C-alpha positions as a Markdown table, in Angstrom:
| # | Residue | x | y | z |
|---|---|---|---|---|
| 1 | Met | -20.0 | 14.7 | 125.8 |
| 2 | Pro | -20.0 | 13.4 | 122.1 |
| 3 | Asp | -22.0 | 15.4 | 119.6 |
| 4 | Leu | -24.9 | 13.8 | 117.4 |
| 5 | Ser | -22.8 | 13.8 | 114.2 |
| 6 | Ser | -19.9 | 11.9 | 115.7 |
| 7 | Ala | -22.6 | 9.4 | 117.1 |
| 8 | Leu | -24.3 | 8.9 | 113.8 |
| 9 | His | -20.9 | 8.6 | 112.1 |
| 10 | Leu | -20.8 | 5.5 | 114.1 |
| 11 | Ala | -23.9 | 4.1 | 113.2 |
| 12 | Ala | -23.6 | 4.9 | 109.4 |
| 13 | Ser | -24.1 | 1.6 | 108.3 |
| 14 | Glu | -27.8 | 1.1 | 110.0 |
| 15 | Leu | -28.5 | 4.6 | 108.7 |
| 16 | Thr | -27.1 | 3.4 | 105.2 |
| 17 | Leu | -29.7 | 0.5 | 105.6 |
| 18 | Ala | -33.0 | 2.4 | 107.1 |
| 19 | Val | -32.6 | 5.1 | 104.3 |
| 20 | Gly | -31.7 | 2.6 | 101.6 |
| 21 | Ala | -34.8 | 0.4 | 102.6 |
| 22 | Leu | -37.0 | 3.7 | 102.4 |
| 23 | Val | -35.8 | 4.3 | 98.9 |
| 24 | Leu | -36.2 | 0.7 | 97.9 |
| 25 | Leu | -39.8 | 1.1 | 99.2 |
| 26 | Met | -40.3 | 4.0 | 97.2 |
| 27 | Val | -39.1 | 2.4 | 94.0 |
| 28 | Gly | -41.4 | -0.6 | 94.4 |
| 29 | Ala | -44.3 | 1.4 | 95.4 |
| 30 | Phe | -44.0 | 3.5 | 92.3 |
| 31 | Ile | -43.0 | 0.7 | 89.8 |
| 32 | Gly | -45.2 | -1.9 | 91.1 |
| 33 | Asp | -45.0 | -5.7 | 91.5 |
| 34 | Lys | -42.9 | -5.9 | 88.2 |
| 35 | Ser | -39.9 | -4.2 | 90.2 |
| 36 | Ala | -39.4 | -7.3 | 92.4 |
| 37 | Arg | -36.1 | -8.2 | 90.4 |
| 38 | Leu | -35.0 | -4.4 | 90.3 |
| 39 | Val | -35.6 | -4.1 | 94.0 |
| 40 | Ser | -34.0 | -7.6 | 95.0 |
| 41 | Ile | -30.7 | -6.6 | 93.2 |
| 42 | Leu | -30.7 | -3.0 | 94.5 |
| 43 | Ser | -30.8 | -4.6 | 98.1 |
| 44 | Val | -28.4 | -6.9 | 97.6 |
| 45 | Leu | -25.8 | -4.0 | 96.5 |
| 46 | Leu | -27.4 | -2.0 | 99.8 |
| 47 | Leu | -26.4 | -5.0 | 102.1 |
| 48 | Val | -22.8 | -5.1 | 100.6 |
| 49 | Ala | -22.5 | -1.4 | 100.7 |
| 50 | Ala | -23.7 | -1.5 | 104.4 |
| 51 | Ala | -21.0 | -4.0 | 105.1 |
| 52 | Val | -18.5 | -2.2 | 103.6 |
| 53 | Val | -19.3 | 0.9 | 105.4 |
| 54 | Ala | -19.4 | -1.1 | 108.9 |
| 55 | Val | -15.9 | -2.4 | 108.3 |
| 56 | Met | -14.5 | 0.7 | 107.2 |
| 57 | Gly | -16.1 | 2.9 | 109.8 |
| 58 | Pro | -14.5 | 4.0 | 113.3 |
| 59 | Trp | -14.6 | 2.2 | 116.5 |
| 60 | Gly | -16.1 | 4.2 | 119.5 |
| 61 | Val | -18.9 | 4.4 | 121.9 |
| 62 | Ala | -21.8 | 6.5 | 121.4 |
| 63 | Phe | -25.1 | 7.5 | 122.8 |
| 64 | Asn | -24.0 | 7.3 | 126.5 |
| 65 | Gly | -22.6 | 4.0 | 126.1 |
| 66 | Ala | -25.3 | 2.4 | 124.7 |
| 67 | Tyr | -24.0 | 1.8 | 121.3 |
| 68 | Val | -20.5 | 0.4 | 121.2 |
| 69 | Ala | -18.7 | -0.5 | 118.1 |
| 70 | Asp | -15.9 | -2.7 | 118.6 |
| 71 | Pro | -14.3 | -5.1 | 116.4 |
| 72 | Leu | -16.6 | -7.6 | 117.5 |
| 73 | Ala | -19.6 | -5.9 | 116.7 |
| 74 | Ile | -18.2 | -4.9 | 113.3 |
| 75 | Tyr | -17.4 | -8.6 | 112.5 |
| 76 | Gly | -21.1 | -9.7 | 113.7 |
| 77 | Lys | -22.6 | -6.8 | 111.4 |
| 78 | Ser | -20.6 | -7.6 | 108.3 |
| 79 | Val | -21.3 | -11.2 | 108.8 |
| 80 | Ile | -25.2 | -10.4 | 109.1 |
| 81 | Tyr | -25.3 | -8.1 | 106.2 |
| 82 | Leu | -23.7 | -10.5 | 104.0 |
| 83 | Ser | -25.5 | -13.3 | 104.9 |
| 84 | Ala | -28.8 | -11.2 | 104.4 |
| 85 | Ala | -27.5 | -10.6 | 100.9 |
| 86 | Val | -27.1 | -14.2 | 100.4 |
| 87 | Ala | -30.9 | -14.8 | 101.8 |
| 88 | Val | -32.2 | -12.2 | 99.3 |
| 89 | Val | -30.5 | -13.9 | 96.4 |
| 90 | Leu | -31.9 | -17.2 | 97.2 |
| 91 | Gly | -35.4 | -16.3 | 98.4 |
| 92 | Asp | -35.5 | -14.4 | 95.2 |
| 93 | Gly | -34.6 | -17.2 | 92.9 |
| 94 | Trp | -37.4 | -19.3 | 95.1 |
| 95 | Met | -39.9 | -16.6 | 95.1 |
| 96 | Lys | -39.6 | -16.6 | 91.2 |
| 97 | Arg | -39.9 | -20.3 | 90.4 |
| 98 | Thr | -43.0 | -20.3 | 92.7 |
| 99 | Arg | -44.5 | -17.1 | 90.8 |
| 100 | Ile | -45.0 | -15.3 | 94.3 |
| 101 | Ala | -42.3 | -12.8 | 93.9 |
| 102 | Lys | -42.9 | -9.3 | 95.3 |
| 103 | Phe | -40.9 | -6.3 | 96.1 |
| 104 | Glu | -41.6 | -6.1 | 99.5 |
| 105 | Tyr | -39.6 | -9.5 | 100.6 |
| 106 | Pro | -36.0 | -7.8 | 99.9 |
| 107 | Val | -37.0 | -4.6 | 101.8 |
| 108 | Leu | -38.3 | -6.6 | 104.8 |
| 109 | Ile | -34.6 | -8.2 | 104.7 |
| 110 | Val | -32.9 | -4.9 | 104.6 |
| 111 | Leu | -34.9 | -3.7 | 107.6 |
| 112 | Ala | -34.2 | -6.7 | 109.7 |
| 113 | Ser | -30.7 | -6.6 | 109.0 |
| 114 | Ala | -30.8 | -3.0 | 110.2 |
| 115 | Gly | -32.4 | -4.1 | 113.4 |
| 116 | Met | -30.0 | -7.2 | 113.8 |
| 117 | Gly | -26.9 | -4.9 | 113.7 |
| 118 | Met | -28.5 | -2.5 | 116.1 |
| 119 | Ile | -29.0 | -5.3 | 118.6 |
| 120 | Leu | -25.7 | -6.4 | 117.8 |
| 121 | Val | -23.8 | -3.4 | 118.9 |
| 122 | Ile | -25.9 | -2.4 | 121.9 |
| 123 | Thr | -25.4 | -5.8 | 123.4 |
| 124 | Ala | -21.9 | -6.2 | 122.2 |
| 125 | Asp | -20.2 | -5.1 | 125.3 |
| 126 | Pro | -21.9 | -6.5 | 128.4 |
| 127 | Ala | -19.4 | -4.2 | 130.9 |
| 128 | Thr | -20.6 | -1.2 | 129.1 |
| 129 | Ala | -24.4 | -2.0 | 129.0 |
| 130 | Ala | -24.3 | -2.9 | 132.6 |
| 131 | Ala | -22.3 | 0.4 | 133.5 |
| 132 | Ala | -25.0 | 2.4 | 131.7 |
| 133 | Gln | -27.8 | 0.5 | 133.4 |
| 134 | Cys | -26.0 | 1.4 | 136.8 |
| 135 | Arg | -25.9 | 5.0 | 135.8 |
| 136 | Gly | -29.5 | 4.9 | 134.9 |
| 137 | Arg | -30.5 | 3.6 | 138.5 |
| 138 | Glu | -28.0 | 6.1 | 140.3 |
| 139 | Glu | -30.0 | 8.8 | 138.8 |
| 140 | His | -33.2 | 7.4 | 139.7 |
| 141 | Arg | -32.2 | 7.0 | 143.0 |
| 142 | Arg | -30.9 | 10.6 | 143.2 |
| 143 | Gly | -34.5 | 11.9 | 142.1 |
| 144 | Arg | -33.7 | 12.6 | 138.5 |
| 145 | Gly | -36.1 | 9.6 | 137.7 |
| 146 | Arg | -38.7 | 10.6 | 140.1 |
| 147 | Arg | -42.4 | 11.2 | 138.9 |
| 148 | Arg | -43.9 | 14.5 | 140.2 |
| 149 | Gly | -46.8 | 14.8 | 142.1 |
| 150 | Arg | -46.5 | 11.3 | 143.8 |
| 151 | Pro | -44.8 | 11.5 | 147.2 |
| 152 | Gly | -42.5 | 8.7 | 148.2 |
| 153 | His | -42.2 | 7.2 | 144.4 |
């Protein structure tokens, strides 16, 4: 059974985005609305860094087969992260022209990208997902998923 540190090493790009988004949120909250440009620039750098981490990261399976880092998933994550960086750049310019620039927009894009990356690696290998689901059904049938105090259920 793999340990938690190797599993988290596989999910390094999502962790980078999650921790970076929290830092960006703190920067925006402490500086205020005038930090919209700074947070946008930092979020683009964060998304590019997460794409690099995804490409340079290891391949493997973690979290009992639920997380699969294979070439397809890594390619998809890098495309998602780089596309999100472009969306931040385009959105920042539009919001600046319309005078509605807020620091929350790039933070939301970063968090959405982290979520899309997680969804991609979870569903990247349908055979592994189906095998994990079958293992769960088998454990339930053997009584490990049975609730206590309810006979026959």
